[in-house]
N, C-alpha and C positions, 0 to 999 in steps of 0.2 A: 453162156446161153442167154437168150432174150429174157428180159424181166417179165414176170407174169403180170405185174401191175405197174403202171408208170412207164417211164422211158429208160432207154439205155440197155446195157447188158449186165449180167451178174457173173462174177468170178467165183468159182468154188475152189477152195484150197483144202486138200485132203492130206491127212497124216497117214501114211502107209505103215508106220512103225507100230510096234506092240507096246509102246510106252508113250507117255504124254510128251508133247513137243511144243515149245514156244517159238513162234516165227514172227518175223517182221515182213509185212507185205507193203511194198512201196509202189504206188500208182503215179505215173507221170503222163501229163498231157503236153506234148511239144507245141501244139498249136496255141494253147493259152498260156504256155510257159508256167504251169502250175504242177505241184506234186503234193502227195499226202501219204503218210505212213499209218499203218494199222498194226498194232501189236496183238497177236492172237495166241491164246493158250488152247491148243488142240488136244482133245482126248485121244487115247490110243485108237487107231482106225477111225477117228472122228474127222469132221470137216466143218468149214465155216464158209458162209456166203458173204460177199461184199458187193454192194451195188448202191443204187439210189437210196434205199432205206437206211443204209449205214453211213450215208453222207458223201458218196462219190458216184457220179454218173459216168459209167464206162461207155466210151464211144470208139469208133474205128480209129486206129492209128495210135491209141494210147498204149503204154507199156506197163507191165506188172512184173516186178522183181520180188521173189520170195527168198528170204535168207533165214537160216537157223544155224546156231552154233554147232560145229562138227559136221556140217553138210555143205556141199557145194551149192551156191545160189543158182537160181534159174530165172530167166527172163522170158516172158511171152508177150505177144502183141495182139491187141484186139483186132479181129478181122474187119 
């Protein structure tokens, strides 16, 4: 989604499980050749937002890979 204040987009990572989940969210910007990882502890059915306020401005073409132990990782791309 678009950021409510400031620039860029905001990624929302949701835990669909009924138990707490620790995930690693890795953002990559191929244009600037930069990357950053965020370690998230998500409550059951909880979520976390990552964007400018958390230290990463999400823009078109960047990728986000979310990984958690025991689950298949998933990669998405900013529109």
